[in-house]
N, C-alpha and C positions, 0 to 999 in steps of 0.2 A: 390504572389498572391492568395488567396484562390481560391479551385476549385469550378465553380459556374455549379451547374445543366443545363442542356437544357431548360428545364422548367422557369428557373430564368433568364437566358440568354434572350431566348423568350419573358418570361413577362416584362422586361427591354426594350427590341427592338421595340416591338410595343407601350405600354404606355409612354417611354421616350422618343426614337425616332421619329417613325412615326407619333403618335397622339400630339406630342408637338416639333417634329424638333430639339429636343435636340443634337446639332452637337458636342457637347462636348462628351456626352454620348456614340455618335457614335463612337469617337475617342477612348473611352475607353473599350468598348465591341467588336468593329469590330476589326479583326486581319489585321495588315498590309497586310497579303498575300489574306485578303478577296477575294473570286471570287462571283460577284453577277450578276446575272440573273433576269431582271424583263420584265414584258409585254408591257412594251415601248420603247424598244431600248436595243441597245448593250451589250453585257456583258460588267458590269465597275470594276477595278481590286482596291482592297483599300478602307480605310475608305473615303477617298476623292472621289474616283471614287462615293463611293455609297452617298456620302451627294450632289454631283449633280445632281443627280436622285431626291435625297429628296429635293431638291431647285424646282425641276421642279415641282412636284406633288406639295409640298404647294403652290405655284405661281398660280396655274391652279385652286386649290380646297382649299376653305378657310374653317376651321372649322373641317379639316382634322382628321379622325374617323377610326382606325380600332377594331372590333370587332371579340375576338376569340371565333370561335363556337367547334372547336374542336382540341383537341391539342395530337399528337400520339408520344409517345418517345422509340426508340429502341437505348440501349448505347450512344455514341454521336450525334446519328440522330435524327430529332424531325419533323413531317410532320403538316402540321397545314391547317387546313378548316377554314376561315375567310369570314368577310364581310366588305368590305371597303365603307365610304361614306363622303362626303363633298359638300360644296356649290360651284357651277361653277362660279369662278369669274374673270379666266384669260383662253386665248387661250388653248383648248386642243382639240387634234385631226385636230386642223383647224378650229374648232370652237370657235366663238367670244363667251364671258361671257354672260351666258344666267340668271343668279341667281337661276337657277334651283338646288334643293338639288339632288343629283344623287349616286346613290349606286350601290354595285355590288359584287359577290362572287368572291372569288380566293382562290388558295391554294400555299404551300410555302414548300418546303422543306430545313431543316437546316443541316449543319454540326458544331459541336463544339469540342473544342480540352480541357472544363475545366475550360477555363479561359474566351476565346474567341467565336463568330461566326468567321467561317473560311469559311463558304460558304450557299448562298442562292440562291436557283432558286424561281421563283416564277410568278406565271401564273393566271392573272386577267380576266375576262369576259369583254374584251374591246369592243365586239361587243354590250354589253348590255348597257355602256356607251355610245357609239356613238346612238345605240338608243335614249339613253334621253336626248341626246343634240339635236336629228332632223335630223339623218340619216334614212334612209329608210330600211325597214326591211328586212334584210340578206335572201337569200332564205336558206331552211333548208334541212338537209340532209335526203333524203328519199328512 
């Protein structure tokens, strides 16, 4: 298998997997030992664990899209700042579908091995999503 830069793996991850829910690409570029931790639940293992999470996101958000704002690479690790958005079409955080376009900021840290993504930690601003769906304003830290 050819060596792939973290940039190329991450580009494929967002364009082909997140944006288009391509499960075959997920199985191709996510390591069997993948450790994935997202904002919406417990740690998932392997491509199938990630795909379960992916399906839930796409069930709740139609036309889901990720926009990479910044990508920083250091060896086999990378950090990404991005914006997610989609149309709320399924139950999300207990909110029935609203049809609203929701968007939020997120950060991700990847580890790769030259062939596959081996670890991904993703933290999204879920409070921003909840506010857009009708939750009351959260208390601010002051």
